[in-house]
C-alpha positions as a Markdown table, in Angstrom:
| # | Residue | x | y | z |
|---|---|---|---|---|
| 1 | Met | 6.1 | 156.9 | 46.7 |
| 2 | Lys | 8.6 | 154.0 | 47.0 |
| 3 | Asp | 11.5 | 154.5 | 49.3 |
| 4 | Leu | 14.5 | 153.6 | 47.1 |
| 5 | Arg | 18.0 | 154.0 | 48.3 |
| 6 | Glu | 21.0 | 153.6 | 46.0 |
| 7 | Tyr | 24.4 | 152.5 | 47.4 |
| 8 | Tyr | 27.7 | 152.1 | 45.7 |
| 9 | Tyr | 31.2 | 150.8 | 46.4 |
| 10 | Lys | 34.3 | 151.5 | 44.4 |
| 11 | Ser | 37.3 | 149.1 | 44.3 |
| 12 | Pro | 40.7 | 150.4 | 45.6 |
| 13 | Gly | 41.8 | 150.6 | 42.0 |
| 14 | Asn | 39.1 | 153.0 | 41.0 |
| 15 | Pro | 40.6 | 156.5 | 40.2 |
| 16 | Asp | 38.6 | 158.2 | 43.0 |
| 17 | Arg | 39.8 | 155.6 | 45.5 |
| 18 | Ile | 43.4 | 156.0 | 44.3 |
| 19 | Cys | 43.1 | 159.7 | 45.0 |
| 20 | Glu | 41.8 | 159.1 | 48.4 |
| 21 | Gln | 44.6 | 156.7 | 49.3 |
| 22 | Ile | 47.3 | 159.1 | 48.0 |
| 23 | Thr | 45.8 | 162.0 | 50.0 |
| 24 | Glu | 45.5 | 159.8 | 53.1 |
| 25 | Asn | 49.1 | 158.5 | 52.8 |
| 26 | Ile | 50.5 | 162.0 | 52.4 |
| 27 | Ile | 48.7 | 163.2 | 55.6 |
| 28 | Ser | 49.8 | 160.0 | 57.4 |
| 29 | Asp | 53.4 | 160.5 | 56.4 |
| 30 | Ile | 53.3 | 164.0 | 57.9 |
| 31 | Ala | 51.7 | 162.7 | 61.1 |
| 32 | Val | 54.5 | 160.2 | 61.5 |
| 33 | Asn | 57.4 | 162.6 | 60.9 |
| 34 | Val | 56.1 | 165.8 | 62.6 |
| 35 | Asp | 55.8 | 166.0 | 66.4 |
| 36 | Thr | 53.8 | 169.2 | 66.6 |
| 37 | Asp | 50.3 | 169.8 | 65.3 |
| 38 | Phe | 50.0 | 170.3 | 61.5 |
| 39 | Lys | 47.2 | 171.4 | 59.3 |
| 40 | Ser | 46.3 | 170.2 | 55.8 |
| 41 | Asp | 43.8 | 171.0 | 53.0 |
| 42 | Ile | 45.0 | 169.0 | 50.0 |
| 43 | Tyr | 43.5 | 166.9 | 47.2 |
| 44 | Thr | 44.7 | 164.6 | 44.5 |
| 45 | Ile | 43.8 | 164.2 | 40.8 |
| 46 | Val | 45.0 | 161.3 | 38.5 |
| 47 | Asn | 44.5 | 160.9 | 34.8 |
| 48 | Asn | 46.5 | 158.8 | 32.3 |
| 49 | Gln | 50.1 | 158.9 | 33.3 |
| 50 | Val | 49.8 | 162.1 | 35.4 |
| 51 | Ser | 49.1 | 162.6 | 39.1 |
| 52 | Val | 48.6 | 166.0 | 40.7 |
| 53 | Val | 48.6 | 166.9 | 44.4 |
| 54 | Ala | 47.6 | 170.4 | 45.3 |
| 55 | Gly | 46.3 | 172.5 | 48.2 |
| 56 | Arg | 47.9 | 173.8 | 51.4 |
| 57 | Ile | 49.8 | 172.3 | 54.3 |
| 58 | Tyr | 51.4 | 173.6 | 57.4 |
| 59 | Cys | 53.9 | 171.0 | 58.8 |
| 60 | Gly | 56.9 | 173.0 | 59.9 |
| 61 | Glu | 60.1 | 172.3 | 58.0 |
| 62 | Tyr | 59.1 | 168.8 | 57.0 |
| 63 | Arg | 58.3 | 168.1 | 53.3 |
| 64 | Pro | 56.7 | 164.8 | 52.3 |
| 65 | Asp | 58.0 | 163.0 | 49.3 |
| 66 | Thr | 54.7 | 163.0 | 47.4 |
| 67 | Glu | 56.2 | 161.5 | 44.3 |
| 68 | Gln | 57.4 | 158.4 | 46.2 |
| 69 | Ile | 54.0 | 158.1 | 47.9 |
| 70 | Val | 52.2 | 158.1 | 44.6 |
| 71 | Lys | 54.5 | 155.4 | 43.3 |
| 72 | Glu | 54.0 | 153.3 | 46.4 |
| 73 | Val | 50.2 | 153.5 | 46.2 |
| 74 | Ser | 50.3 | 152.6 | 42.5 |
| 75 | Glu | 52.5 | 149.6 | 43.2 |
| 76 | Thr | 50.5 | 148.4 | 46.2 |
| 77 | Leu | 47.2 | 148.5 | 44.2 |
| 78 | Gly | 48.8 | 146.6 | 41.3 |
| 79 | Tyr | 49.2 | 149.4 | 38.8 |
| 80 | Thr | 52.7 | 148.3 | 37.6 |
| 81 | Gly | 54.5 | 147.7 | 34.3 |
| 82 | Lys | 55.6 | 150.2 | 31.8 |
| 83 | Ser | 53.0 | 149.0 | 29.3 |
| 84 | Arg | 50.3 | 150.8 | 31.4 |
| 85 | Arg | 50.1 | 154.5 | 31.0 |
| 86 | Phe | 49.5 | 154.9 | 34.7 |
| 87 | Ser | 51.9 | 152.7 | 36.8 |
| 88 | Ser | 54.5 | 153.0 | 39.5 |
| 89 | Glu | 57.2 | 153.0 | 36.8 |
| 90 | Ala | 55.6 | 155.4 | 34.3 |
| 91 | Val | 53.5 | 157.9 | 36.3 |
| 92 | Arg | 54.5 | 161.6 | 36.0 |
| 93 | His | 53.9 | 163.4 | 39.3 |
| 94 | Ile | 53.2 | 167.1 | 39.7 |
| 95 | Asn | 53.4 | 168.6 | 43.2 |
| 96 | Leu | 51.4 | 171.9 | 43.5 |
| 97 | Ile | 51.2 | 171.9 | 47.3 |
| 98 | Glu | 51.7 | 175.3 | 49.0 |
| 99 | Phe | 53.7 | 174.8 | 52.2 |
| 100 | Ile | 52.6 | 177.5 | 54.7 |
| 101 | Asp | 55.5 | 178.6 | 57.0 |
| 102 | Asp | 53.4 | 180.2 | 59.7 |
| 103 | Val | 50.5 | 178.4 | 61.3 |
| 104 | Asp | 48.7 | 181.7 | 61.8 |
| 105 | Arg | 48.7 | 182.1 | 58.0 |
| 106 | Phe | 46.8 | 178.9 | 57.4 |
| 107 | Pro | 43.2 | 179.7 | 56.7 |
| 108 | Ser | 41.1 | 177.3 | 58.8 |
| 109 | Ser | 38.0 | 177.3 | 60.8 |
| 110 | Pro | 38.4 | 177.4 | 64.6 |
| 111 | Phe | 35.8 | 174.6 | 64.8 |
| 112 | Ile | 36.2 | 170.9 | 64.2 |
| 113 | Lys | 33.2 | 168.7 | 63.4 |
| 114 | Ser | 33.2 | 164.9 | 63.5 |
| 115 | Tyr | 30.5 | 162.4 | 63.1 |
| 116 | Gly | 29.7 | 158.7 | 63.6 |
| 117 | Tyr | 27.0 | 156.6 | 62.0 |
| 118 | Ala | 25.7 | 153.1 | 62.4 |
| 119 | Cys | 22.5 | 151.0 | 62.0 |
| 120 | Asp | 21.4 | 147.5 | 62.8 |
| 121 | Glu | 20.6 | 146.3 | 59.2 |
| 122 | Thr | 23.8 | 144.2 | 59.1 |
| 123 | Ile | 26.3 | 142.7 | 61.5 |
| 124 | Glu | 28.8 | 145.3 | 60.3 |
| 125 | Gly | 26.5 | 148.1 | 61.5 |
| 126 | Leu | 26.1 | 149.7 | 58.1 |
| 127 | Pro | 23.2 | 149.8 | 55.5 |
| 128 | Ile | 22.6 | 146.5 | 53.8 |
| 129 | Gly | 22.9 | 148.1 | 50.3 |
| 130 | Tyr | 26.4 | 149.4 | 51.1 |
| 131 | Ile | 27.6 | 146.0 | 52.4 |
| 132 | Ile | 26.1 | 144.1 | 49.4 |
| 133 | Ser | 27.8 | 146.5 | 46.9 |
| 134 | Arg | 31.1 | 146.2 | 48.8 |
| 135 | Glu | 31.0 | 142.4 | 48.8 |
| 136 | Ile | 30.0 | 142.1 | 45.1 |
| 137 | Thr | 32.8 | 144.5 | 44.1 |
| 138 | His | 35.4 | 142.3 | 46.0 |
| 139 | Asn | 33.9 | 139.1 | 44.6 |
| 140 | Ile | 34.3 | 140.5 | 41.0 |
| 141 | Leu | 37.9 | 141.5 | 41.8 |
| 142 | Asn | 38.7 | 137.9 | 42.5 |
| 143 | Leu | 37.8 | 136.8 | 39.0 |
| 144 | Asp | 40.7 | 136.2 | 36.6 |
| 145 | Tyr | 39.4 | 138.3 | 33.7 |
| 146 | Thr | 38.4 | 141.6 | 35.5 |
| 147 | Gly | 40.8 | 144.5 | 36.1 |
| 148 | Leu | 41.4 | 146.6 | 39.1 |
| 149 | Asp | 38.7 | 149.2 | 38.6 |
| 150 | Ile | 35.2 | 147.9 | 39.6 |
| 151 | Thr | 32.2 | 149.9 | 40.9 |
| 152 | Thr | 28.9 | 148.3 | 42.0 |
| 153 | His | 25.7 | 150.2 | 42.5 |
| 154 | Val | 22.8 | 148.5 | 44.4 |
| 155 | Thr | 19.3 | 150.0 | 44.7 |
| 156 | Val | 17.3 | 148.7 | 47.7 |
| 157 | Glu | 13.6 | 149.2 | 48.3 |
| 158 | Tyr | 12.6 | 150.0 | 51.8 |
| 159 | Lys | 9.3 | 149.7 | 53.6 |
| 160 | Lys | 8.9 | 151.7 | 56.8 |
| 161 | Asp | 12.7 | 152.1 | 57.0 |
| 162 | Ile | 13.3 | 148.3 | 56.7 |
| 163 | Pro | 15.1 | 146.9 | 53.6 |
| 164 | Tyr | 12.7 | 144.9 | 51.6 |
| 165 | Lys | 14.2 | 143.8 | 48.3 |
| 166 | Ile | 17.0 | 144.6 | 45.8 |
| 167 | Lys | 15.6 | 146.4 | 42.8 |
| 168 | Thr | 18.8 | 146.8 | 40.6 |
| 169 | Ile | 22.4 | 145.8 | 40.6 |
| 170 | Asn | 24.6 | 147.9 | 38.2 |
| 171 | Ile | 28.2 | 146.9 | 37.7 |
| 172 | Glu | 30.9 | 148.9 | 36.0 |
| 173 | Tyr | 34.0 | 146.9 | 35.4 |
| 174 | Ser | 37.4 | 146.9 | 33.8 |
| 175 | Leu | 39.4 | 144.1 | 32.1 |
| 176 | Val | 42.8 | 142.7 | 32.5 |
| 177 | Asp | 43.0 | 142.7 | 28.7 |
| 178 | Phe | 40.6 | 142.9 | 25.8 |
| 179 | Glu | 40.8 | 139.2 | 24.9 |
| 180 | Glu | 38.3 | 137.9 | 27.4 |
| 181 | Asp | 35.2 | 139.7 | 28.7 |
| 182 | Pro | 33.2 | 138.0 | 31.6 |
| 183 | Lys | 30.0 | 140.0 | 30.8 |
| 184 | Glu | 27.7 | 137.0 | 30.8 |
| 185 | Leu | 29.4 | 135.6 | 33.9 |
| 186 | Leu | 28.6 | 138.8 | 35.8 |
| 187 | His | 24.9 | 138.1 | 35.5 |
| 188 | Asp | 25.3 | 134.9 | 37.5 |
| 189 | Cys | 24.1 | 135.5 | 41.1 |
| 190 | Glu | 26.3 | 132.7 | 42.4 |
| 191 | Val | 29.4 | 134.7 | 41.2 |
| 192 | Leu | 28.1 | 138.0 | 42.5 |
| 193 | Phe | 26.9 | 136.7 | 45.9 |
| 194 | Asn | 29.7 | 134.3 | 46.6 |
| 195 | Gly | 30.6 | 134.1 | 50.4 |
| 196 | Lys | 28.7 | 136.1 | 53.0 |
| 197 | Cys | 26.7 | 137.9 | 50.4 |
| 198 | Asp | 24.6 | 134.7 | 50.2 |
| 199 | Asn | 22.9 | 136.0 | 53.4 |
| 200 | Tyr | 21.2 | 138.6 | 51.3 |
| 201 | Ile | 20.3 | 136.6 | 48.1 |
| 202 | Asn | 16.8 | 136.1 | 49.4 |
| 203 | Met | 16.2 | 139.8 | 48.7 |
| 204 | Leu | 16.4 | 139.1 | 45.0 |
| 205 | Asp | 13.3 | 138.3 | 42.9 |
| 206 | Asp | 12.4 | 137.8 | 39.3 |
| 207 | Asn | 12.1 | 141.6 | 38.9 |
| 208 | Thr | 15.6 | 142.4 | 40.1 |
| 209 | Lys | 17.6 | 143.8 | 37.2 |
| 210 | Ile | 21.3 | 143.1 | 36.8 |
| 211 | Asn | 23.1 | 145.5 | 34.4 |
| 212 | Thr | 26.8 | 145.5 | 33.4 |
| 213 | Ser | 29.0 | 148.1 | 31.7 |
| 214 | Cys | 32.6 | 147.5 | 30.6 |
| 215 | Phe | 34.9 | 150.4 | 30.0 |
| 216 | Gly | 38.0 | 148.6 | 28.8 |
| 217 | Leu | 41.1 | 148.7 | 31.0 |
| 218 | Gly | 39.6 | 151.3 | 33.2 |
| 219 | Gly | 41.5 | 153.0 | 36.0 |
| 220 | Pro | 43.5 | 156.2 | 35.6 |
| 221 | Asp | 44.5 | 155.0 | 32.1 |
| 222 | Thr | 41.2 | 156.5 | 30.8 |
| 223 | Arg | 39.5 | 158.5 | 33.5 |
| 224 | Val | 40.1 | 161.4 | 35.9 |
| 225 | Gly | 39.8 | 160.8 | 39.7 |
| 226 | Ser | 39.4 | 163.3 | 42.4 |
| 227 | Leu | 38.8 | 163.5 | 46.1 |
| 228 | Val | 35.1 | 162.7 | 46.5 |
| 229 | Gly | 34.4 | 160.9 | 49.8 |
| 230 | Thr | 31.7 | 158.3 | 50.3 |
| 231 | Leu | 28.1 | 159.3 | 50.9 |
| 232 | Ile | 25.4 | 156.8 | 51.8 |
| 233 | Pro | 21.7 | 157.2 | 52.0 |
| 234 | Thr | 20.1 | 156.5 | 55.4 |
| 235 | Gly | 16.9 | 157.0 | 57.2 |
| 236 | Phe | 18.2 | 160.5 | 57.9 |
| 237 | Gly | 19.1 | 161.3 | 54.3 |
| 238 | Met | 22.6 | 161.3 | 52.7 |
| 239 | Ile | 25.5 | 161.2 | 55.2 |
| 240 | Arg | 29.2 | 161.0 | 54.8 |
| 241 | Leu | 30.6 | 157.6 | 55.8 |
| 242 | Tyr | 34.2 | 158.7 | 56.3 |
| 243 | Asp | 36.6 | 161.6 | 55.8 |
| 244 | Phe | 40.2 | 162.0 | 54.7 |
| 245 | Leu | 42.0 | 162.5 | 58.0 |
| 246 | Gly | 45.2 | 160.5 | 57.7 |
| 247 | Lys | 46.2 | 157.9 | 60.1 |
| 248 | Ser | 47.4 | 160.0 | 63.0 |
| 249 | Thr | 46.2 | 159.0 | 66.5 |
| 250 | Asn | 46.8 | 162.5 | 67.7 |
| 251 | Ser | 44.2 | 164.2 | 65.5 |
| 252 | Val | 41.1 | 165.3 | 67.5 |
| 253 | His | 39.1 | 165.0 | 64.3 |
| 254 | Arg | 40.1 | 161.4 | 63.7 |
| 255 | Leu | 39.8 | 160.2 | 67.2 |
| 256 | Ser | 36.4 | 161.9 | 67.8 |
| 257 | Ser | 35.1 | 160.3 | 64.6 |
| 258 | Leu | 36.2 | 156.8 | 65.7 |
| 259 | Val | 34.6 | 157.3 | 69.2 |
| 260 | Ala | 31.4 | 158.6 | 67.6 |
| 261 | Arg | 31.4 | 155.6 | 65.3 |
| 262 | Gln | 31.7 | 153.2 | 68.2 |
| 263 | Gly | 29.0 | 155.0 | 70.2 |
| 264 | Ala | 26.6 | 155.0 | 67.3 |
| 265 | Lys | 27.2 | 151.3 | 66.5 |
| 266 | Thr | 26.9 | 150.4 | 70.2 |
| 267 | Ile | 23.5 | 152.1 | 70.7 |
| 268 | Ser | 22.1 | 150.9 | 67.3 |
| 269 | Lys | 22.7 | 147.3 | 68.4 |
| 270 | Thr | 20.6 | 147.7 | 71.6 |
| 271 | Ser | 16.9 | 147.5 | 71.7 |
| 272 | Met | 16.7 | 151.3 | 72.2 |
| 273 | Cys | 17.0 | 152.3 | 68.5 |
| 274 | Asn | 18.0 | 150.8 | 65.1 |
| 275 | Glu | 19.9 | 153.7 | 63.6 |
| 276 | Cys | 22.0 | 156.4 | 65.1 |
| 277 | Leu | 23.9 | 159.5 | 63.9 |
| 278 | Ile | 26.3 | 161.4 | 66.2 |
| 279 | Glu | 27.7 | 164.8 | 65.3 |
| 280 | Val | 30.2 | 166.6 | 67.6 |
| 281 | Ser | 31.7 | 170.0 | 67.1 |
| 282 | Tyr | 34.8 | 171.3 | 69.0 |
| 283 | Gly | 35.8 | 174.9 | 69.6 |
| 284 | Glu | 38.9 | 176.3 | 71.3 |
| 285 | Glu | 37.9 | 174.8 | 74.7 |
| 286 | Asn | 38.4 | 171.2 | 75.7 |
| 287 | Glu | 34.7 | 170.4 | 75.9 |
| 288 | Pro | 32.6 | 169.8 | 72.7 |
| 289 | Thr | 30.7 | 173.0 | 71.8 |
| 290 | Thr | 27.8 | 171.0 | 70.4 |
| 291 | Phe | 26.7 | 167.4 | 70.6 |
| 292 | Asn | 23.9 | 166.4 | 68.3 |
| 293 | Thr | 22.3 | 163.0 | 67.9 |
| 294 | Lys | 19.6 | 161.5 | 65.6 |
| 295 | Phe | 17.8 | 158.2 | 66.4 |
| 296 | Asn | 15.5 | 156.1 | 64.3 |
| 297 | Lys | 12.8 | 153.9 | 65.8 |
| 298 | Val | 13.5 | 155.1 | 69.3 |
| 299 | Val | 12.4 | 153.2 | 72.3 |
| 300 | Gly | 12.7 | 155.5 | 75.3 |
| 301 | Thr | 13.8 | 159.2 | 75.6 |
| 302 | Pro | 16.3 | 160.5 | 73.0 |
| 303 | Ser | 17.7 | 163.0 | 75.6 |
| 304 | Phe | 18.4 | 160.1 | 78.0 |
| 305 | Met | 20.2 | 158.2 | 75.3 |
| 306 | Glu | 22.2 | 161.2 | 74.3 |
| 307 | Ser | 23.2 | 161.8 | 77.9 |
| 308 | Asn | 24.2 | 158.1 | 78.2 |
| 309 | Leu | 26.4 | 158.4 | 75.1 |
| 310 | Gln | 28.3 | 161.3 | 76.6 |
| 311 | Asp | 28.7 | 159.5 | 80.0 |
| 312 | Ile | 29.9 | 156.2 | 78.6 |
| 313 | Phe | 32.1 | 157.5 | 75.7 |
| 314 | His | 34.6 | 160.3 | 76.3 |
| 315 | Phe | 34.3 | 163.1 | 73.8 |
| 316 | Asn | 36.3 | 165.7 | 75.8 |
| 317 | Lys | 39.5 | 166.5 | 73.8 |
| 318 | Asp | 41.7 | 165.6 | 76.8 |
| 319 | Glu | 39.9 | 162.3 | 77.3 |
| 320 | Leu | 39.5 | 161.0 | 73.7 |
| 321 | Lys | 42.4 | 158.7 | 73.9 |
| 322 | Asp | 41.0 | 157.0 | 77.0 |
| 323 | Asn | 38.4 | 155.3 | 74.8 |
| 324 | Phe | 41.0 | 153.0 | 73.3 |
| 325 | Asn | 44.3 | 151.3 | 73.9 |
| 326 | Leu | 46.6 | 153.8 | 72.1 |
| 327 | Ser | 49.3 | 151.4 | 71.0 |
| 328 | Glu | 46.7 | 149.0 | 69.6 |
| 329 | Leu | 44.8 | 151.9 | 68.0 |
| 330 | Lys | 48.0 | 153.0 | 66.2 |
| 331 | Asn | 48.6 | 149.5 | 64.7 |
| 332 | Asn | 45.0 | 149.1 | 63.6 |
| 333 | Ile | 44.8 | 152.5 | 61.9 |
| 334 | Lys | 48.2 | 151.9 | 60.2 |
| 335 | Asn | 47.2 | 148.6 | 58.8 |
| 336 | Thr | 43.7 | 149.3 | 57.4 |
| 337 | Asp | 42.1 | 151.1 | 54.5 |
| 338 | Glu | 38.5 | 150.1 | 55.5 |
| 339 | Tyr | 37.8 | 152.2 | 58.5 |
| 340 | Phe | 34.2 | 151.2 | 59.2 |
| 341 | Gly | 32.1 | 148.1 | 58.9 |
| 342 | Gln | 34.4 | 145.3 | 59.9 |
| 343 | Gln | 32.6 | 142.0 | 60.7 |
| 344 | Tyr | 32.8 | 140.1 | 63.9 |
| 345 | Leu | 35.6 | 137.5 | 63.8 |
| 346 | Asp | 35.0 | 135.6 | 67.0 |
| 347 | Asp | 32.5 | 135.3 | 69.8 |
| 348 | Lys | 34.5 | 137.5 | 72.2 |
| 349 | Asp | 34.5 | 140.3 | 69.7 |
| 350 | Lys | 38.3 | 140.8 | 70.1 |
| 351 | Asn | 39.9 | 140.5 | 66.7 |
| 352 | Ile | 38.2 | 143.5 | 65.1 |
| 353 | Leu | 39.1 | 147.2 | 64.9 |
| 354 | Pro | 38.8 | 148.8 | 68.4 |
| 355 | Trp | 36.1 | 151.3 | 67.3 |
| 356 | Glu | 34.0 | 148.5 | 65.9 |
| 357 | Arg | 33.7 | 146.6 | 69.2 |
| 358 | Leu | 30.6 | 146.4 | 71.3 |
| 359 | Asn | 32.4 | 146.0 | 74.6 |
| 360 | Lys | 30.3 | 148.8 | 76.1 |
| 361 | Ile | 26.9 | 147.6 | 75.0 |
| 362 | Arg | 26.0 | 146.3 | 78.5 |
| 363 | Glu | 26.4 | 149.8 | 79.9 |
| 364 | Phe | 23.4 | 150.8 | 77.7 |
| 365 | Thr | 21.4 | 147.7 | 78.6 |
| 366 | Pro | 22.2 | 146.8 | 82.2 |
| 367 | Phe | 19.0 | 144.8 | 82.5 |
């Protein structure tokens, strides 16, 4: 049986991504304005001219202006103008959040689970199919005729856990208007693989199929979005790439995920393995209750590598912040919507997100 893995990437203007950003921004707004710990379990739906935010939040006396947040997200993405049924000017917002007044009444698990994943297939430390689908999506967004809602699906064939060739590229796209449709243009590999995607064009062959599907103006004008998350296939099966945690640097869940991502990326870039998944669970104590790791193509002893990860990266609740410069971390989280998979920008590996750096790789490979 062939090992086929399908990856996808949705543009920021896709309804699901709009919902993610609204939810993240609400949680982040609370984090900025509330000094004490807060708890949230909310989700967003958008359809046509309506946005709905529902769920439960404990955040003391503070109440986020969810309608203003929805309008700001819409405007930032480019959904503006009263002619659109969903825009910063025309959207009708419904707030169904239940604000819990007592933290003890908030139904939540006493356990927190975070995870970090990385592989050595690309310089970004993510599977090649995900990176290709992301870059193709952004390349299409740069065209004059396409709208804000683009999704690219890429199917990659693997042989012995190594990416071998691209089997299919399926593109769902929206238009700026109905007068010009770039359908034929989107079959041009020079358009799709513009820029650093050229590194992977050798994975195409005569049997690679490129399919396109246009759904008009797209976006929340015509479809419902919801909070879905991003799942990517790996050598371990399907894993979640990121979660909706807001941009607070005080969240144990958020910080632990960033540390786990850096640890997984660091060890996957050594000669000790080519793929790593870290899962950490926290209970009421400061120490993690469980620390689970998975490695692919291991050279050495997995238990030794797991022990090294815990020695080099600090997963204790009280020490999580010691992994990063906190002021730098706050600025980086505040100014990014792409949490994982940033490319190296210089030889010294400085101008990238702190959790993407490989500054501790020598501690794993002192020889």
